[in-house]
C-alpha positions in Angstrom: 115.7 165.7 181.0 115.7 161.9 181.0 115.5 161.8 184.8 112.3 163.9 185.1 109.8 161.0 184.5 111.3 158.9 187.4 110.6 161.4 190.2 107.2 162.1 188.7 106.4 158.4 188.5 107.5 157.8 192.1 105.5 160.8 193.3 102.4 159.3 191.7 103.1 155.9 193.3 103.8 157.3 196.7 100.7 159.5 196.6 98.5 156.6 195.5 99.9 154.4 198.3 99.4 157.1 200.9 95.9 157.8 199.7 94.9 154.1 199.7 96.3 153.7 203.2 94.5 156.8 204.6 91.3 155.8 202.7 91.4 152.4 204.2 92.0 153.8 207.7 89.1 156.2 207.2 86.8 153.5 205.9 87.4 151.2 208.9 86.9 154.2 211.3 83.6 155.1 209.5 82.4 151.4 209.5 82.9 151.3 213.3 80.2 154.0 213.5 78.0 153.0 210.5 77.5 149.3 211.3 76.4 149.5 214.9 74.3 152.7 214.4 72.5 151.2 211.4 72.0 147.9 213.1 70.5 149.6 216.2 68.3 151.6 213.8 67.2 148.4 212.0 66.2 146.8 215.4 64.3 149.9 216.4 62.4 149.8 213.1 61.9 146.0 213.1 60.4 146.0 216.6 58.3 149.2 215.9 60.1 151.1 218.7 61.0 154.0 216.4 57.4 154.5 215.6 56.5 155.0 219.2 59.1 157.8 219.6 56.9 160.3 217.7 55.6 161.5 221.1 58.9 163.4 221.5 58.0 165.7 218.6 54.2 165.6 218.5 53.8 168.6 220.8 56.0 170.7 218.5 54.2 169.8 215.3 51.6 172.5 215.5 54.4 175.0 216.1 55.9 173.9 212.9 52.5 174.1 211.1 52.6 170.3 210.6 50.0 167.6 211.5 50.7 165.3 214.4 51.4 162.4 212.0 54.4 164.3 210.6 56.2 163.5 213.9 56.7 159.9 212.7 58.4 161.1 209.5 60.7 163.4 211.3 61.7 160.7 213.8 62.5 158.3 210.9 64.6 161.0 209.3 66.5 161.7 212.5 67.5 158.0 212.8 67.6 156.6 209.3 68.4 159.6 207.1 67.1 161.0 203.9 66.1 157.7 202.4 63.9 156.8 205.3 62.1 160.2 205.0 61.6 159.8 201.3 60.2 156.3 201.8 57.8 157.5 204.4 56.6 160.5 202.4 56.0 158.2 199.4 53.4 156.2 201.3 51.8 158.8 203.5 49.3 161.4 202.3 50.5 165.0 203.0 49.9 168.3 201.4 52.7 169.8 199.3 53.3 172.5 202.0 53.8 169.8 204.7 56.1 167.7 202.5 58.2 170.8 201.9 58.5 171.6 205.6 59.4 167.9 206.4 62.0 167.9 203.7 63.6 171.1 205.0 63.7 169.7 208.6 65.2 166.4 207.5 67.8 167.9 205.1 69.2 169.7 208.2 68.8 167.1 210.9 69.0 163.7 209.1 71.2 160.9 210.4 71.9 162.9 213.4 73.8 160.4 215.5 76.3 159.2 213.0 77.0 162.6 211.4 77.4 164.3 214.8 80.1 161.7 215.7 81.9 162.5 212.5 81.8 166.2 213.4 82.9 165.3 216.9 86.1 163.7 215.5 86.9 166.7 213.4 86.9 169.8 215.6 83.6 170.3 217.5 81.8 168.7 220.4 79.4 166.0 219.0 76.7 166.9 221.5 77.0 170.6 220.5 76.9 169.6 216.9 73.8 167.4 217.3 71.9 170.0 219.5 72.8 172.8 217.1 71.5 171.0 214.0 68.3 170.0 215.8 67.6 173.5 216.9 68.4 174.9 213.5 66.1 172.3 211.9 63.2 173.6 214.1 64.1 177.3 213.5 64.5 177.1 209.7 61.3 175.0 209.4 59.4 177.4 211.6 60.5 180.4 209.5 59.7 178.7 206.2 56.3 177.7 207.5 55.5 181.3 208.4 56.8 182.5 205.0 54.6 179.8 203.2 51.6 180.5 205.4 51.3 176.8 206.0 48.5 175.3 208.2 48.8 172.2 210.5 45.5 171.0 209.2 46.1 167.7 207.4 43.2 167.7 205.0 43.1 164.1 203.7 43.6 161.5 206.4 47.2 160.2 206.4 47.4 156.7 205.1 50.1 154.6 206.7 49.7 151.8 204.2 51.9 149.4 206.2 54.5 151.9 207.3 55.8 150.7 210.7 53.5 147.6 210.5 55.9 145.4 208.7 56.0 142.2 210.7 58.9 140.7 208.7 60.7 137.8 210.4 63.9 138.6 212.2 66.2 136.6 210.0 65.0 138.0 206.7 65.2 141.5 208.2 68.8 140.7 209.3 69.6 139.5 205.9 68.2 142.6 204.3 70.0 144.8 206.7 73.3 143.0 205.9 72.8 143.5 202.2 71.9 147.2 202.5 74.8 147.8 204.8 77.2 146.0 202.6 76.0 147.9 199.5 76.3 151.2 201.4 79.8 150.3 202.6 80.8 149.5 199.0 79.4 152.8 197.8 81.4 154.6 200.6 84.5 152.6 199.6 84.2 153.6 196.0 84.0 157.3 197.0 86.6 157.4 199.8 89.4 155.5 198.1 89.6 157.6 194.9 88.9 160.8 196.8 91.8 160.1 199.3 94.1 159.2 196.5 93.2 162.4 194.6 93.7 164.4 197.7 97.2 163.0 198.3 98.2 163.6 194.7 96.7 167.1 194.8 98.9 167.8 197.9 102.0 166.4 196.2 101.5 168.4 193.1 100.3 171.5 195.0 96.9 171.4 193.4 95.1 171.8 196.7 96.2 175.5 196.9 94.8 176.1 193.4 91.4 174.5 194.2 91.2 176.4 197.5 92.0 179.7 195.7 89.4 179.0 193.1 86.7 178.5 195.8 88.0 181.3 198.0 85.3 183.9 196.9 82.5 181.4 197.6 83.9 180.4 201.0 84.4 184.1 201.9 80.8 184.9 200.8 79.6 182.1 203.1 81.4 183.8 206.0 84.0 181.1 206.4 87.8 181.2 206.7 89.5 180.7 203.3 91.7 178.0 204.8 88.6 175.8 205.2 87.8 175.8 201.5 88.7 172.2 200.8 86.8 171.0 203.9 83.7 172.9 202.9 83.8 171.7 199.4 84.1 168.1 200.6 81.1 168.4 202.9 79.1 170.3 200.3 79.6 167.7 197.5 79.9 164.4 199.4 78.2 165.2 202.8 79.3 164.4 206.3 79.1 160.6 206.0 80.7 160.0 202.6 83.2 162.8 203.1 84.0 161.9 206.7 87.4 160.3 206.0 88.6 163.3 204.2 87.2 165.8 206.8 88.6 163.9 209.8 92.0 163.3 208.1 92.4 166.9 207.1 91.5 168.4 210.5 93.9 166.0 212.2 96.7 166.6 209.8 96.5 170.4 209.6 96.4 173.0 212.4 93.1 174.8 211.7 92.1 177.9 213.8 89.6 176.9 216.4 87.2 179.7 215.5 87.4 179.0 211.8 86.8 175.3 212.4 83.8 176.0 214.6 82.2 178.3 212.0 82.8 175.6 209.4 81.1 172.9 211.4 78.1 175.1 212.2 77.8 175.9 208.5 78.2 172.4 207.1 76.0 171.0 209.9 73.1 173.0 208.4 74.1 172.8 204.8 75.9 169.8 203.4 75.5 167.1 200.7 74.1 169.9 198.4 73.8 167.6 195.4 72.5 164.1 196.3 70.2 164.8 199.3 68.0 167.5 197.8 67.7 165.5 194.5 66.1 162.6 196.4 63.1 164.8 197.2 62.5 166.0 193.6 60.6 162.9 192.5 58.0 163.8 195.2 57.3 167.0 193.3 58.9 169.3 195.9 60.0 172.6 194.3 63.8 172.9 194.0 63.8 176.4 195.7 62.8 175.0 199.1 65.3 172.1 198.9 68.4 174.3 198.3 67.8 178.0 199.3 66.6 177.8 203.0 69.6 175.7 204.1 72.0 177.9 202.2 70.6 181.1 203.6 70.5 179.6 207.1 74.2 178.5 206.9 75.3 182.0 205.8 73.3 183.6 208.6 74.7 181.3 211.2 78.4 182.0 210.3 77.9 185.7 210.2 76.0 185.7 213.5 78.8 183.6 215.1 81.4 186.0 213.8 79.5 188.9 215.2 79.1 187.2 218.6 82.8 186.2 218.7 83.9 189.7 217.7 81.7 191.3 220.4 83.0 188.9 223.0 86.6 189.6 222.0 86.0 193.4 222.0 84.4 193.1 225.5 87.3 191.1 226.8 89.8 193.6 225.4 88.0 196.5 227.0 87.8 194.7 230.3 91.5 193.9 230.1 92.5 197.5 229.4 90.2 198.7 232.2 91.8 196.4 234.6 95.2 197.6 233.5 94.2 201.3 234.0 92.8 200.5 237.5 96.2 199.1 238.5 
């Protein structure tokens, strides 16, 4: 009995050391993506280049029942994430229907470059991930616009109120970018390190299996493989950026089925960060239903559709194989 605490203590120490090591490795890997991407985005914003890219989306705005000026908000969301979209909506005059549609689009397609790279390092082609999220953003927004009966008419003229016209000097902009990036990196550090330590301890004490079993009914309902429960939970709670270290580490350390991993990435590409991201839009008065339900329904539909397509292809391949055997 007296020897029991020693192995327990050493298991705690070893798990903590392993978690810190993996967390630090994951943080460095993420910063290699975060810093250059955010710096490039800051330059695009500073030199007003990003505000000239709205022509890429303007022709599609009427199709989404949005005014032409909404293209600017969507481009900002694609490059800078949820915070950029919320900031833009807070200074531009849009109807509630338009804000709902822009929120839905951005919740699916925000921070597209960085998060697609994360997905690319954990089981799916990054270009496929980015293209799929962009298409789903258009599809889900299109469907929601038709359900809402929204109109592209703007009503009151949009007021830019300085948006994209900030002629801040380069050095102050650089200083502000450095502060924001450092703050974000610290936030990620404070999330990744404890999370990786907890993950390692959970593995050592076999808690992972208990957590996965607890979420198995939810994961199965979403049309995902039960083995992906921990990955889905990480993406759902922490998102693709904050949870990237765990997601990448888990997919590299464990042999996941390719089909199961593809379905997971399609699902979390549409619906991730289910707590923080939608909450950011609530102060704008956007109803909670539109912030949570469309993405969830779309994610479920995608996984079941993919399963049906994969099953049909496998069935067709089996029939073709048996037919070939009979012919011989």
